[in-house]
C-alpha positions in Angstrom: -92.5 -22.1 -78.8 -93.1 -25.7 -77.8 -90.3 -27.8 -76.3 -90.2 -29.9 -79.4 -89.9 -26.8 -81.6 -87.2 -25.4 -79.3 -85.1 -28.5 -79.4 -85.5 -28.9 -83.2 -84.4 -25.4 -83.7 -81.4 -25.2 -81.4 -80.1 -28.8 -80.9 -77.6 -28.7 -83.8 -76.2 -25.4 -82.6 -75.8 -26.8 -79.1 -74.1 -29.9 -80.4 -71.8 -27.9 -82.6 -70.9 -25.5 -79.9 -70.0 -28.3 -77.5 -67.7 -30.3 -79.8 -64.3 -30.8 -78.2 -65.2 -28.9 -75.1 -66.4 -31.8 -72.8 -69.7 -30.2 -72.5 -72.9 -32.3 -72.7 -75.4 -31.0 -75.3 -78.2 -32.1 -73.0 -77.0 -29.7 -70.3 -76.6 -27.0 -72.9 -80.1 -27.4 -74.2 -81.7 -27.7 -70.8 -79.9 -24.5 -69.7 -81.0 -22.7 -72.8 -84.6 -23.8 -72.4 -84.7 -22.8 -68.7 -82.8 -19.5 -69.0 -84.7 -18.3 -72.1 -88.2 -19.5 -71.1 -88.2 -21.7 -74.2 -86.9 -18.9 -76.3 -89.7 -16.6 -75.3 -88.0 -14.3 -72.8 -87.2 -10.7 -73.8 -83.5 -11.5 -73.3 -83.7 -14.3 -75.8 -86.2 -12.9 -78.3 -84.9 -9.4 -78.5 -81.2 -9.7 -77.5 -80.4 -13.4 -78.5 -79.1 -14.2 -75.0 -80.3 -17.7 -74.3 -78.2 -18.3 -71.1 -78.6 -15.1 -69.0 -74.9 -14.4 -69.3 -74.2 -11.0 -67.7 -72.0 -8.3 -69.2 -69.3 -7.7 -66.6 -66.4 -5.2 -67.1 -64.5 -7.7 -69.3 -67.4 -7.8 -71.9 -66.5 -5.6 -74.9 -69.7 -6.2 -76.9 -73.2 -4.7 -76.8 -75.2 -4.9 -73.6 -78.6 -4.2 -72.2 -79.8 -3.5 -68.7 -82.8 -5.6 -67.6 -84.5 -6.6 -64.4 -83.6 -10.1 -63.3 -84.5 -12.3 -60.4 -81.6 -13.6 -58.2 -81.6 -15.7 -55.1 -79.3 -15.0 -52.2 -79.3 -17.2 -49.1 -82.7 -18.6 -50.1 -84.3 -15.2 -50.6 -85.4 -14.3 -54.1 -85.2 -10.6 -55.2 -85.3 -8.5 -58.3 -82.5 -6.3 -59.4 -81.2 -4.6 -62.5 -78.3 -6.2 -64.3 -76.3 -5.8 -67.5 -76.6 -8.7 -69.9 -74.6 -9.5 -73.1 -76.4 -8.9 -76.4 -75.7 -11.1 -79.4 -76.4 -10.8 -83.1 -77.8 -14.3 -83.3 -78.8 -17.3 -81.2 -75.8 -19.1 -82.6 -73.5 -16.3 -81.2 -75.1 -16.8 -77.8 -74.5 -20.6 -77.8 -70.9 -20.3 -78.9 -70.2 -17.5 -76.4 -71.7 -19.6 -73.6 -69.0 -22.2 -74.4 -66.3 -19.6 -74.4 -67.6 -18.1 -71.2 -67.3 -21.5 -69.4 -63.9 -22.3 -70.9 -62.4 -18.8 -70.2 -63.6 -18.7 -66.6 -61.3 -20.9 -64.6 -63.8 -21.5 -61.8 -65.6 -23.9 -64.1 -62.5 -26.0 -64.7 -61.6 -25.9 -61.0 -65.1 -27.1 -60.1 -64.7 -30.1 -62.5 -67.3 -29.1 -65.0 -65.3 -30.4 -67.9 -64.4 -33.6 -66.1 -68.0 -34.6 -65.5 -68.9 -38.1 -66.5 -72.7 -37.5 -66.8 -75.0 -34.6 -67.6 -76.3 -34.8 -64.0 -72.8 -34.4 -62.6 -72.1 -31.5 -65.0 -75.3 -29.7 -64.0 -74.3 -30.0 -60.3 -70.8 -28.8 -61.0 -72.1 -25.8 -62.9 -74.2 -24.8 -60.0 -71.3 -25.4 -57.5 -69.1 -23.2 -59.6 -71.6 -20.3 -59.3 -73.3 -20.4 -62.7 -76.7 -19.5 -61.2 -78.0 -18.2 -57.9 -81.2 -20.3 -57.8 -80.7 -23.0 -55.1 -82.6 -25.5 -57.3 -80.8 -24.7 -60.5 -79.0 -28.0 -61.0 -82.1 -30.0 -60.2 -84.1 -27.9 -62.7 -81.6 -28.7 -65.4 -81.6 -32.4 -64.6 -85.4 -32.5 -64.5 -85.5 -31.0 -68.1 -82.9 -33.4 -69.3 -85.0 -36.3 -68.0 -88.4 -35.0 -69.0 -87.4 -34.4 -72.6 -85.0 -37.2 -73.0 -82.2 -34.8 -73.9 -79.4 -37.3 -73.5 -80.2 -38.5 -77.0 -78.5 -35.3 -78.2 -75.3 -36.3 -76.3 -75.2 -39.4 -78.5 -75.3 -37.3 -81.6 -72.3 -35.2 -80.6 -69.2 -35.7 -82.8 -66.0 -36.3 -81.0 
């Protein structure tokens, strides 16, 4: 799927899922694009998980075990992990919002107090959302490359 097709297909869901949550749709969309390989990853296509959210012990829904790449202390390695399975992409987007809100580490890191998408991307990384050392910069690069801040302006308060 092309970036344009991806954003056309998922922008409204990202905007809707971010309403009232102090989450920038631009960050939402950049994360979805990055984490799902533009909707083409097995996790997204087959299991509707667009954010790589893992299924820990608290998850009561369906899950799947897949190989994933994680980075620890600058070293990339592959490992098996349990991921959440969703019935639809929409469920994935809304659960991503719930996941952030319900995990206090994101509020403590100031994710919801961010004044810009760039700040929010950096705070997500600081809160431990992803292991990749360049995660925040990758999100910011996508926001800038595809002018995703226009979706922040479409968000209803």
